[in-house]
N, C-alpha and C positions, 0 to 999 in steps of 0.2 A: 399273368404278373402282372405287375405294375411298376413303372419306374421306366428307366432306362433298360435297353434291352441287355442280354449278357452278352460276356466277354469274346464267345464264340463266336456267337452272330454277327456279334461287329467288325471282327476280324476276317469273316468268310464272308458276310454278305454285304456289307458298307464298305468296308475300306477301302477294296480293290476299284470300287465306280467311284469315281473321284471327277469326272470330266477328261478336259481335255489339260494337256500339260504348261506349263508357264514358268518361266526361269525368273519370275521374280517371286515364288514362291519360294520362300527362308523353310517354315514350318509349315506343313498340312496339316490333315485330321491323324490323331495320332492316341493313342489310350492315355488317359489321365492328363491331357494337355488341353484347355478349353478354351484357346484362341488361336488363331493362324496367324504366321507374321509374313510379310511380303516385303520385298524391297522396291520403296519409292524415293527414285533418286537417291540422295545422302541422307535419308532417314529410314527407318523400319516403322511400318505400319502394322497394327495391333489388331487385331480387330474379331469379336465374339459375337455368338447369337444364343440365344435360350426363350424359352417357352415361360410364362408366369402364369399361374393360378392361386385366384386369393381362398382365403377362408371361407367356408360358408357363410359365415356373418362378418368377415372383416370387413370394416370401411371404406370409401373407397381414397380415402387419404393415406391410409396404412396401405392400401394396395398399390398407389402409387409410389408410397416412399420404397416399397421391398422392388417393383419393377426397376424403378431407376438403380439401387445398390446392387440388387444382385446382377443388373448386366454390366455394369462397370465394373463390379470387382472381379469378372474376369480378364479384364482389360487390366487393372490393375497390378493382380499377381503377375504380370508379366513385365513388371518394373516400367511401365508406361501408362502415364495420366491420360485416363477416357475423357476425349474430347468432343465425339459427336456421337446422337445415336437415330435412329428409327424405330420407330414400334408398329405393331398391326395389331389393334383391336378389334377381336370378336365378338358379336353381342346378340343374348338371345333376341328375339323378335319381343317388342312391347319393355326393352329396359326401359326405366324413366329417364328423359333427358337431363333432369338434374343429377340422376349418378354420373352418369356420363361427362356434363360440364366438371363436376367436382373432381372425377379421376384424372381428365385430362390437364387442367389446374394443376393437381397435386404433381402429375408426373414433371409437368414444366418447372414449378416450383423447385422440386427437388433436383431434377436435372442441373437447373442454374447454381444451386447452392453449391453443387462439383464442378461448375463450370464447364458443364455438356451443353452445346447446344443440338435441339432439335430440330434436325434436317428434312425431315419427312416421314411417312409411313402410311397407315390404312386404317380407316374405322369402317364398320359395316356390321348391318343383321344380318343373322343366318341361322334357319331353321335347327340345323346340326347343331348349333351350340346351345348347353344347357344352362352356364353361367358366364358371366362376365371373362372374357378371358384374351392375356396378351398372346396371339400365335407365334409369335416372334418379336424379341427387341435384339436389336443390333448396335452394337458400341465398339465405336474404333477410336484410335489416337495415332500420335506419332512421337516417335522419339529416336533418340541417337544410338540408344542400347537397350535390349531387354533381356529379362530372364527367363526361363523355362522350369518346369518342373523335371527336367531333364539335366539339371546342371549338379545335382548335388555330389559332393566330393568327399570320398575317404577322409575320415576325419572331422568333417564340419561337425556341429553342435547342430540337433535337432530341436526346433522351438516352436510350440505352438501360442495361438493368442485365445484368452477369454475362459477357453475350456471345452469339454467334448460335449455335444448335443443341444447345440445354442438353438439353434432353428427346432428341433424335434418340440422341445420343453416349450418355447415361445407359442408357437401354433398349437400344442395341446393344451396350454393354459389358457389361451386365449378363445379355441372353441368348446373347451368341456370344464370350464371353470366352476361349473356348477356340479358336477360330480369331483372332482379333485378335494373341494371343500367337504362336500357331503361323506368323503374316504377318510376324512378327519386332519387332513393335511393343512396345516397353520396359513392362515388366510395372507400372512405378510410372504411367505413365500411363493403360494400362488400369484399374487401380485408380483412377486421379483420375476418370475420363469414370464409372466405377461409383456412386462418391462423387456425382455429380452427381443421381443418382435424387433424393433429397432437399433439393435447391436446385429443383425444378420446383415452384415455387411464388411468387408475386408479393405475398403477401398483406404480407409485411415490408414492401419496399420502397415499394408502394402506399401503405400505414400512414404511413411517413417523408414520401412526398412530399406527402402531403396535409395533413399538421402543418405542413410548411415553409411551403407556401402559394406561390401564382402558377403552380401546375400549370392547365392550361388542356383538357390531352388526355391520357388514360392508355389503353392498351391492350398485352394480352400477346399475344405473338408463337406462337400455337397453329399449327393446319396452315397449312402454306405459309410458316411460318417468319418472320422476319425481313423478306423481301422481299414478304410479303403482310401482315404486321402495320403495317408504314410506307404502305403501298398503300390499306390500309383506314382509315388516320388519313386521309390526305390525302384520299381519296374522301368520306369523310364528313363533314367540315369544306369541303369544296370550295376546297380549297389545294395549292400546287406542294410540292414539294421538293428540298432540295440534299443529295444523303447522299454522304461523301467515304468511300467502300470502305476505305482504311486506316486509319482511326479506328474500325471498327468491330471489336471484341475477337473473336477467333477463338482460343479458347485453344488449346495445342497439343497438349491429349489431344482435344480435338474435330475438331482438323484431321486427325490423323492417323484415327482413327476412322472419319469422313468418307470420306478420300481412300481409304480400302481400300476400301470401297464404291459408289467412284465417285459419292459424295454430295456435293451442293451445299451449305457448311454455311448460306448463307446462303436456302435455298429450302425447307428440309425443318424439321418441327415443331421449335419450341420453348418449349414452356412452361417459365415459368422467367426469360425474357428480357422485361423490361417496358420499353414504347417511350413515352415521353411526352414531352411538349412545354412548355415553359415561358417565362415571362419571364425574358430574359437576367439581370437583376437578383436573380434567385433561384437562379440557377445552382451560383454556389460554394456558397451556404449550402447546398444539398441536396446536391452531390458530397460535401460536407464531412459531413453526416450520415448520407449515405450509408456513405463508408468509415468512420466513427465505429462503425455498426453492424456491418463485415465485409462490406460488398455493395461491389462494383465496381461505379462508374458511367462513363460514357463520353458527352460529348457528339460526334455524328456528323454533325451537320448543322445544315440551317436551315430552317424553314416559308418559302417563297416564295408570291407571288400565284400564282393558278390559271395565267394565261397564261404566267406564265416556266417551267410543265413540271413534270415532276417528273422526277430524273434522279439515276443516280448518277455521280458524279466517281470515274472509275478512278487508277490508280497511278498511271499514264503523263501524266494532265492530262487523258484525252478522256472525253467524257462518253458515257453507256450509258442509255437509259430506262430509268425504275424501272416495271416491270409485275408484276402478281402470276402467278407460275408456275401451269401451267395445271393442274399435277398434284403432290402431297406424294411423291416417289418414297421417301420414308423407310416409306410402308407398304408397298410392295412387298418391303422386307428384313424389316421386322418381324415382318408373318403370316406368313413362312416361315421365322422363325428354328429352328423345332426340325428343320425339312428342312436346314437349311443347317450345323447343330452337325454331320450326318453326313455333310455334302458334302465331300470331298475335294478337289474343283475348286481351284485355285490362284487368286490375284487376277486375273491374266491370262486363265485360261479362264472365270472367272465375266466378265469383261468382253465376252468373246467371245462366249458363252451371250446375254448381253444385248443386243447390239449385233444378233445373229441374231435375237432373239426378236422386237425391234422392226421387223425388215425385214419378217418374217413376218407380224405384225400389219398392215401397211401393205397387204401384198400380199392379203390376207385382207379389209381395208376395201375397196380398189380391185377387189375381186370376179373374180379372174382366171379362173374355172371354167372358162370357154370353152378355156382355155388348159393344162387338168387332162389328165393322160392316165387311161385307166381306170386302171392299176397304181398311181396316183398320184404326186405331184411330190416331191422332196426337195432342199431347199436348205442347202447345206453350205458353212461356213466355217473354214478353219483358222489355227492358229496361224503369225507370219511366220516362223518357223523348224521348222515342220511337218517329221515324218519319217515318221509312221506313221498308222494311222487313230486313237490315242486323243489324238493332237493336232489332231481335225477336228470339228467341233460340226455337228451336224445335227438333225431333229425327229426323236422315237420316233415311228413309224405313221405318217410322212408326212403330205402335205398331200393331204387327200381331197376328191372333188367328192361334194357331198350335197344333193339337193333344190334343185341350182341355185347352193349356195354354197359358197366354200371351208371345210373344218373341219381342225383340226389335234387331236390327241388326247395331246398333251404338252408341253410347254415344251423348248427345246433341250438335248442333252445331249452330253457328248464321245464321241466312238467310236460312235454308234449308226446309223451308215448305212454300209454294207459299200461299196456300189455308187458313190452320190456321194462319199465319201470316198476310195474307191480312183482315182477320174475325178480329183479335183483334186488328188490327189498325185502323178499321173502327168503332168498336164498343167505342174504345177509344175517338171518335171524339164525341161522344154523353156524354159518361161517361167515364172521365179519370181515375179514379180511377180504373178500369177494367186491367190487365194485363196478365192474364191467360184464355185460353179458350181450351176445350178438343172437338173432335165430338165422340159421341157413335151410335150406334143402335138406330133405333125408332121402337116402337112395341106399340100398346094400351096399354100393361100392363105394358109397362116401362113409358109410359106418365102417368097413373093410380098411378103410384108408385112414381113420383116426385110430384103428387098432394097430394098423402096421407102423403108425408114426409113434407109437406106445402113448397114445392121448389116454388118461383113464375115464373110462366112460360107465355110465350107467343108467339105467332104462328105467322108464315110470311103466307103472303097470297099465295093461288095454283096460280100459273104462267099461262098464258094464254096458252091451249091449251097443259098443261101438262108437258110442255119442257121448260128447262132452260138452260140458260148460263153462262158463269161466270162473265158477265157484268150483265146478270138479276138477279142474285143471290145479287150483292152486289147493285144493285139499291132496290130490295127489302126488306132486309135488312136494308139498313139506312131509307126507308120508314116506316118500323117495329119500331127501335129504334127512328125515332122522334116522333113516338106517345106517349111514355112511358114517365110516371114521376120517375122512378127511375132502375136502372140498373136488369135485370132479373136473377134468377139464370140459366133457361133455357131458349132457344130457339127452338122450333118446325122448322123444316125445311118440308115445302109442301110434297105431293104425287108426284112425277116425274117421266116420261115415262122413260127420257133417264139415270137417275142418282138415286142411292140407297137413300133411303129415311131417315135422320138423325135427331138427337137431337144434340145441341150444351148446354154445360154447361160452364158458364163463375166464374171466381172468381178474386179476387185481387192480389191472388197468387198462384202458384201450389199446397201448402198446403190447401186452401178452397176449390181447385177441387178436391183434393184426399180427403177430410171429405164428400163432396157431394158425390163423386162417389161412393165411398165403401159403404154411408148408402144407395144408390140405388141398389148397388150389392147386398145385405143384404135382403132389400126388396121384390126382385125379386127371 
């Protein structure tokens, strides 16, 4: 996986191991809380730490800005002004000195703008580092009072700033501008999304909220986006939530960027979106103060008692449970940004490959190794109006059996499997609803299991002399299909002297294939 460790692992393997106890510790590590709080004399010291990664083509000036603001935001949401920082700058060998100098200068500049003093850190070159990286930025400040994500109270208004998916849209637009424009998204919307890079901060709005008062909980919606940010506040506070989906701002530029990459804007990283709960009597004053500062704020729901549940109210009035997403899918797009820049696949082809990739991962997790033939298997999936091999996605290098497991050598690509691609195209001549096929090992027990599962099985004729070339295979497959009244689940390929004996599993999509193959694997 990419991103934060999952919640269960955090609770079991990390949370119990926090070193020595200290009486000064007021708030230590816990789910959904981004900073620690210590009692120092008459003050509370709030301290937070984060790693910061640049986009593949991000300028050192932008990198410096997000370094300071992301670090400072974690302190600001605790209701304390960030005052001091250290950072560790890790560099690949050969990083140009002018890049380093500009980055360090930018960090200093933007820290000074926020009144933050850089008091130390570390800078060095390391062979294990591939791109300039802030291994950790630590920011802290002192205050007489503090706020935490655990302070939400029943009856509070739930407010967010700016809207959903701010960070995800900004980073994608900056790195993949050409692909978005090529997809027909208006240039003005792409430019607006790019400018949101400098909105990836909640320092200003957290400061305003603290000054207005009446705020009981604050949190920024980072990994997992708005959905996880809301859930973390509710989980930390032990409360329920009622969130009106229609009231959540999703700016048009953000909506279109997310739609192009099939990303749910409510469930992807959104640094820059402040989630807060406050006394309803303070709501109007807070929204007015935000508006005066040029920051959008919106009331999106209410804090409920825990037993009332946590749920979205959809636009049709139905309710849907509010839970954190299991994974933040933004990362798969972001960390493949450079590859995607040179990827000529259409949005439909990208979606096709993504769906196929998910099916392959499910088959690997189910460990269907006993069904993989010696030559390897391949799972193909074609576009709805496929005409030739370039319209069919498959796995380069196939699915292979290795030490009792299923392994692959690459992610799905268009036009990379001549045999399975040609097979599904031929099948579609007779049954256009068919879009996916996989080849598996043949054995009498496997065929018996197919019949026991009630799968519709068709058999190709034995070739003359038990020899079969490609042209013979397609000829015999065409004859077999022509005599069938409906699409079969399975086609048994006959015994051949020169080729391994196989079966084909057919379906309307990879999901159907996965269901059939997993049932077959369980049966044998």
